[in-house]
C-alpha positions in Angstrom: -12.0 -51.1 -31.5 -12.3 -47.1 -30.5 -12.7 -45.5 -26.7 -14.0 -42.1 -25.8 -12.2 -40.9 -23.0 -14.4 -38.0 -21.7 -12.7 -35.5 -19.7 -14.0 -33.6 -16.9 -12.5 -32.5 -13.0 -9.7 -34.8 -14.2 -7.3 -33.0 -16.3 -4.2 -35.2 -16.3 -2.4 -37.9 -18.0 -1.1 -39.6 -14.8 -3.3 -41.7 -12.6 -5.9 -41.7 -14.9 -7.6 -45.0 -14.7 -10.0 -44.4 -17.4 -7.6 -42.8 -20.0 -5.3 -45.9 -18.9 -8.1 -48.5 -19.3 -8.7 -47.2 -22.9 -5.3 -47.2 -23.8 -4.8 -50.8 -22.6 -7.9 -52.4 -23.9 -8.8 -50.7 -27.3 -6.8 -50.0 -30.7 -7.6 -46.2 -30.8 -8.5 -43.6 -28.0 -10.3 -40.2 -28.5 -9.9 -38.0 -25.4 -12.8 -35.8 -25.6 -13.3 -32.1 -23.5 -17.0 -30.8 -24.0 -17.2 -27.0 -23.4 -21.0 -27.0 -22.1 -22.9 -24.0 -21.3 -22.0 -24.4 -17.4 -18.3 -24.0 -18.3 -19.1 -20.7 -20.9 -21.4 -19.3 -18.0 -18.2 -20.2 -15.7 -16.7 -17.5 -18.2 -18.7 -14.5 -16.6 -19.1 -16.4 -12.9 -15.7 -16.9 -12.0 -12.9 -15.6 -14.5 -10.2 -16.8 -11.9 -11.6 -20.5 -12.8 -12.1 -20.2 -16.4 -8.6 -18.7 -17.1 -7.2 -21.8 -14.8 -9.1 -24.4 -16.8 -8.2 -22.7 -20.1 -4.4 -23.5 -19.1 -5.0 -26.9 -18.1 -6.7 -28.1 -21.1 -4.0 -26.3 -23.1 -1.6 -28.6 -21.0 -3.4 -31.6 -21.3 -3.5 -31.1 -24.8 0.0 -31.0 -25.0 0.8 -34.1 -22.7 -1.7 -36.0 -24.9 0.4 -35.2 -28.0 3.6 -35.8 -26.6 1.9 -39.5 -26.4 0.7 -39.4 -30.1 -2.7 -38.6 -29.2 -4.8 -34.9 -29.2 -7.7 -33.6 -27.2 -10.7 -33.4 -28.9 -12.7 -30.2 -27.9 -16.5 -30.2 -29.0 -18.9 -27.2 -27.7 -22.2 -27.7 -27.0 -24.2 -30.2 -24.5 -22.0 -32.9 -23.1 -24.1 -35.7 -23.8 -25.0 -34.8 -27.1 -21.8 -34.5 -28.2 -20.0 -37.2 -26.8 -22.6 -39.6 -28.2 -22.0 -37.9 -31.5 -18.3 -38.4 -31.7 -18.6 -42.0 -30.7 -21.0 -42.8 -33.1 -18.9 -40.5 -35.8 -15.7 -42.2 -34.5 -16.8 -45.8 -34.8 -16.5 -46.0 -31.0 -17.8 -49.5 -28.9 -17.2 -47.6 -25.5 -17.2 -44.2 -23.5 -15.0 -43.9 -20.3 -14.6 -41.0 -17.8 -14.5 -40.6 -14.2 -17.4 -40.1 -12.1 -18.2 -37.2 -9.9 -20.2 -36.3 -7.2 -22.5 -33.0 -7.8 -25.9 -33.3 -8.7 -25.2 -31.5 -12.1 -22.2 -34.5 -12.9 -24.6 -37.3 -11.5 -27.5 -36.6 -13.7 -24.8 -36.0 -16.7 -23.2 -39.6 -16.2 -27.2 -40.8 -15.8 -28.2 -39.1 -18.7 -25.0 -40.4 -21.0 -25.3 -44.1 -19.9 -29.2 -44.0 -21.0 -28.1 -42.6 -24.5 -25.3 -44.5 -24.9 -27.4 -47.9 -24.2 -29.6 -46.5 -27.0 -26.9 -46.0 -29.0 -25.4 -49.5 -28.5 -22.5 -47.8 -26.7 -21.0 -49.1 -23.2 -20.8 -46.0 -21.0 -19.0 -46.4 -17.6 -17.1 -43.8 -15.2 -14.9 -44.7 -12.5 -12.5 -44.1 -9.8 -10.3 -40.8 -10.3 -11.2 -37.5 -8.3 -11.2 -38.8 -5.1 -8.6 -40.9 -2.9 -11.5 -43.4 -2.2 -14.5 -43.2 -4.2 -17.6 -41.5 -2.7 -20.1 -44.3 -2.8 -17.1 -47.3 -1.5 -17.2 -46.1 2.0 -20.9 -46.6 3.9 -22.0 -47.1 7.4 -23.9 -49.8 8.9 -26.9 -47.6 9.8 -27.2 -45.4 6.3 -26.2 -44.8 2.5 -23.3 -41.7 3.8 -21.1 -40.8 6.6 -22.3 -38.1 8.3 -19.4 -37.5 11.1 -15.7 -37.2 9.7 -14.1 -39.4 12.9 -15.8 -42.4 12.2 -15.3 -41.8 8.4 -11.8 -41.2 8.7 -11.2 -44.6 10.5 -12.9 -46.3 7.5 -11.3 -44.4 5.1 -7.6 -45.3 7.1 -8.6 -49.0 7.3 -9.5 -49.0 3.5 -6.9 -50.2 0.9 -6.2 -47.6 -1.8 -6.0 -48.7 -5.5 -2.6 -48.7 -7.0 -1.6 -45.2 -8.8 -1.6 -46.0 -12.4 0.9 -44.3 -14.3 0.5 -42.5 -17.2 0.2 -44.5 -20.7 3.0 -45.1 -22.6 1.3 -44.1 -25.9 -2.4 -43.0 -26.6 -3.4 -44.0 -30.0 -5.2 -41.7 -31.6 -7.2 -42.6 -35.0 -7.0 -40.5 -38.1 -9.8 -37.8 -39.4 -11.4 -36.2 -36.5 -11.3 -32.9 -36.4 -9.9 -31.7 -32.9 -11.7 -28.4 -32.3 -9.8 -25.2 -31.1 -8.6 -24.9 -27.5 -11.1 -22.1 -25.2 -7.8 -20.0 -25.1 -6.8 -17.5 -22.1 -8.5 -14.1 -22.6 -11.0 -15.2 -25.0 -13.2 -17.2 -22.8 -12.4 -14.6 -19.7 -15.0 -11.8 -19.0 -15.3 -9.9 -15.7 -12.4 -9.0 -13.3 -10.2 -11.6 -12.1 -7.4 -11.5 -9.4 -4.1 -10.3 -10.3 -2.1 -13.2 -9.3 -3.3 -16.4 -10.1 -1.6 -19.7 -10.5 -0.7 -21.4 -13.6 -3.3 -24.0 -14.5 -2.1 -27.7 -16.1 -1.2 -30.7 -15.0 2.8 -30.0 -15.4 2.3 -27.0 -13.0 0.4 -28.8 -10.6 3.3 -32.0 -10.7 5.8 -28.7 -9.9 3.7 -27.6 -7.3 3.5 -31.2 -5.9 7.4 -31.2 -5.9 7.7 -28.1 -4.0 5.0 -28.9 -1.4 6.5 -32.3 -0.9 10.5 -30.9 -0.4 9.0 -28.3 1.6 7.6 -31.1 4.2 10.8 -32.6 4.4 12.9 -29.8 5.0 11.0 -28.7 8.1 7.7 -29.5 10.1 5.2 -27.0 8.9 2.5 -25.1 11.1 -0.5 -25.1 8.7 -2.5 -22.7 10.7 0.0 -19.9 10.8 -1.3 -17.1 8.4 1.7 -15.4 7.3 4.2 -17.8 7.3 1.7 -19.6 4.4 3.0 -22.9 4.8 -0.1 -24.6 3.2 0.6 -27.1 -0.1 -1.3 -24.8 -2.6 -2.6 -27.9 -4.3 -6.3 -27.0 -3.9 -6.7 -25.5 -7.4 -4.9 -28.8 -9.4 -6.8 -31.0 -6.7 -10.2 -29.0 -7.7 -9.5 -29.6 -11.7 -8.1 -32.7 -11.3 -4.4 -31.8 -12.5 -3.0 -33.6 -10.0 -4.3 -37.1 -8.6 -5.3 -36.7 -4.9 -4.4 -40.5 -4.7 -1.4 -39.7 -6.1 -0.7 -37.0 -3.9 -2.1 -38.6 -0.6 0.7 -41.4 -1.7 3.2 -38.7 -2.2 2.3 -37.3 1.4 1.7 -40.5 3.5 5.1 -41.1 4.8 6.0 -37.6 5.7 2.8 -35.4 6.2 0.2 -37.5 8.3 -2.3 -34.3 8.3 -2.0 -33.3 4.8 -3.5 -37.2 4.0 -6.1 -36.1 6.7 -7.0 -33.1 4.5 -7.1 -35.1 1.7 -9.6 -37.8 3.9 -11.5 -34.2 4.4 -12.0 -34.0 0.7 -13.0 -37.3 0.4 -15.4 -36.8 3.3 -17.3 -34.1 1.8 -17.3 -35.6 -1.8 -19.1 -38.5 -0.4 -21.6 -36.0 1.7 -22.4 -34.2 -1.4 -22.7 -37.5 -3.6 -25.5 -38.2 -1.1 -26.8 -34.9 -1.0 -26.1 -32.9 -4.4 -28.5 -30.1 -3.4 -25.7 -29.1 -0.7 -25.7 -25.8 -2.9 -28.9 -25.1 -1.8 -30.7 -26.8 0.8 -29.4 -26.8 4.4 -27.9 -30.0 5.3 -29.1 -30.2 8.3 -31.9 -27.8 8.7 -31.9 -25.5 11.9 -34.0 -22.8 13.5 -31.5 -19.9 12.4 -33.0 -16.1 11.6 -30.8 -14.7 8.8 -30.7 -11.4 8.4 -30.6 -9.3 5.1 -28.1 -6.9 5.2 -26.4 -5.5 2.0 -24.4 -3.1 3.7 -22.8 -5.3 5.7 -22.2 -8.4 3.0 -20.3 -5.6 0.8 -18.6 -4.5 3.3 -17.6 -8.1 3.9 -17.3 -9.1 0.0 -14.9 -6.2 -0.3 -12.6 -6.7 2.8 -13.9 -3.5 4.2 -15.6 -4.7 7.6 -13.3 -3.0 10.0 -11.9 -6.2 11.6 -8.5 -6.4 10.0 -8.2 -10.2 10.0 -11.1 -10.9 8.4 -10.5 -7.8 6.2 -6.9 -9.6 5.2 -8.6 -13.2 4.1 -11.1 -11.2 1.9 -8.4 -9.3 -0.1 -6.3 -12.1 0.0 -9.3 -13.7 -2.0 -9.5 -11.0 -4.2 -5.5 -10.7 -4.8 -5.2 -14.2 -5.4 -8.2 -16.3 -6.0 -6.9 -18.4 -3.1 -7.3 -18.1 1.2 -5.6 -19.4 3.5 -7.7 -22.2 5.2 -7.8 -20.9 8.6 -8.6 -17.3 7.0 -11.6 -19.2 5.4 -12.9 -20.5 8.7 -12.3 -16.7 10.1 -14.4 -15.1 7.3 -16.6 -17.9 7.4 -17.8 -17.6 11.1 -18.1 -13.9 10.6 -20.4 -13.7 8.4 -22.5 -16.4 9.5 -22.2 -16.5 13.0 -21.8 -12.9 13.9 -23.2 -10.8 11.4 -25.8 -13.7 10.7 -25.7 -13.2 7.2 -26.9 -16.3 5.1 -24.2 -19.0 4.4 -25.4 -18.8 0.5 -24.3 -15.5 0.0 -20.5 -16.2 1.3 -20.5 -19.7 -0.9 -21.5 -17.7 -3.6 -19.3 -15.1 -3.2 -16.0 -17.6 -2.7 -17.2 -19.7 -5.9 -16.8 -16.3 -7.6 -13.1 -15.5 -6.8 -11.7 -19.0 -5.7 -9.5 -20.9 -8.5 -10.7 -24.3 -6.2 -13.7 -23.5 -5.8 -16.0 -26.7 -6.4 -19.4 -28.1 -5.2 -18.3 -30.4 -2.5 -15.4 -28.2 -0.9 -16.9 -24.8 -1.0 -20.8 -25.3 0.1 -19.8 -28.0 2.1 -17.6 -26.2 4.3 -19.8 -22.9 4.3 -22.6 -25.4 6.0 -19.9 -26.7 8.5 -19.1 -23.2 9.7 -22.8 -21.8 9.6 -23.9 -25.0 11.5 -26.2 -26.3 9.0 -23.5 -28.9 7.5 -21.6 -31.5 9.2 -19.9 -29.8 12.1 -21.1 -32.0 15.5 -20.6 -28.4 17.1 -22.8 -26.3 15.4 -22.6 -23.8 17.6 -19.2 -22.8 17.3 -18.3 -19.2 16.8 -14.6 -18.2 15.9 -13.7 -14.9 17.4 -11.8 -13.2 15.0 -9.4 -11.0 17.5 -8.3 -14.4 19.7 -7.9 -15.8 16.0 -5.9 -13.3 15.0 -3.8 -13.0 18.0 -3.6 -16.4 18.0 -2.9 -17.4 14.4 -1.0 -13.8 13.1 0.7 -12.8 16.3 2.9 -10.3 14.9 0.4 -9.3 12.5 2.5 -10.4 9.5 -0.9 -11.7 7.5 -2.9 -8.6 8.0 0.0 -6.0 7.2 0.5 -8.2 3.7 -3.2 -7.3 2.9 -4.2 -4.5 4.3 -1.8 -1.9 3.5 -3.7 1.1 5.3 -2.6 -0.7 8.5 1.0 -1.4 7.4 2.0 1.7 9.7 1.1 -0.4 12.9 3.6 -2.7 14.5 2.9 -6.2 15.9 -0.5 -7.0 17.6 -1.6 -3.6 17.3 -2.7 -4.0 13.7 -5.5 -6.4 14.7 -7.1 -3.5 17.3 -7.0 0.3 15.3 -9.7 0.9 17.3 -7.7 1.0 20.3 -5.7 3.9 18.7 -5.9 7.2 20.2 -8.0 9.6 18.6 -6.0 11.7 16.6 -4.1 8.7 15.1 -7.5 6.7 14.6 -8.7 9.7 12.5 -5.7 9.6 10.1 -6.6 5.8 8.6 -8.0 5.2 5.5 -9.8 2.4 7.1 -13.5 1.6 8.3 -14.8 1.5 11.9 -15.7 -2.5 12.9 -19.1 -3.6 11.8 -20.1 -4.6 14.7 -19.0 -3.9 18.8 -14.8 -5.0 19.1 -15.9 -5.9 22.6 -16.6 -9.2 22.2 -17.2 -9.6 18.2 -16.9 -13.7 18.4 -20.7 -14.0 20.2 -23.4 -15.1 18.3 -26.4 -12.4 19.4 -29.9 -12.7 17.8 -29.4 -9.2 16.2 -25.7 -7.9 15.9 -24.2 -4.8 17.8 -23.3 -2.8 14.6 -20.6 -0.8 15.6 -21.3 1.6 12.6 -25.0 2.1 14.0 -23.6 3.8 17.3 
């Protein structure tokens, strides 16, 4: 019998439970990826992610061909195309990896119903997270709302075994494989000049580099200039590397990386239980948001006059990625200081981040805005204090804000302290907010530009 394996956010052959099961239990296997309307919109909504996806699909096809298989590409509605291919190939089963967004859950439910009507067995299993989203539940509800008790349960859970890539993917004859969406053909709109290469091969190489770096020295992941993060988030987002495999590689050498994977799982299980996380407040609060197009545009462009904020925002535009500490600083500044709605920030991040997914991006923004899972919803990060603590010599700011590159040491963080003549020569805006206390949370921000 034949099985169709539907690929979505699991673009790899190593540790892919659905693919391994299909190859183990069926005579022939048809790997499938459907370019649906959501992905076609991605070409303009997030060119960075669209290009990464195109490279990942090309890499996946090459990997499957090396195993004797292939990747079938169809364009259209996922449920219709999957059922149509399964019926035409004489398949009995469709297998895939369960995902958590509202769109993914609706898609999986619709495919199960359509498969039942067509006499097909449709099942979705693990692969997108270390621990499946619905596997851990507290006695008091359907999901964990606070990370610490979730992490305790997560640590006590026995993980499934990492599944090796199949030795062979037996592909049936007579199937039109379809054309890959290739590179520039699917990208419309501005994209970042420096982007990571997409695909499992690049992801495995990045994983090896990250593990070797950790073994060589103890990294400070909050050091903005050193950038000692793993840079694995884009590959985790599209499943080019398995989160479980990553956890296994780091569990004996870097517990903090494993803890970050638990945070990722935590936000995925929150999203599975609250699939409207991208549009609705997880914990509604009495917050008066401001509509301020000028401030929002300045934040997006990295022209707020707060160097540490601007450095983070410009890194995002340049690389399609931002250091995690900078994400916290920039999000706090937008939501807590400027009082601009978190949805504007989440949308901008989703436009540029290669790793921008529904759970982590929106969950992170709600956490920082005080509407999400943070147990301290009034937390405010003072960008100047954060800058002096996590970029003490100013190297990170000088890297991304070249107008200030001539300023030495920590002076780069507070250019408004320069003498009037020096400040007049800067091609850099004054701060949007009163720099004396930019970390406070006023009912109305004291706009520096209004003075």
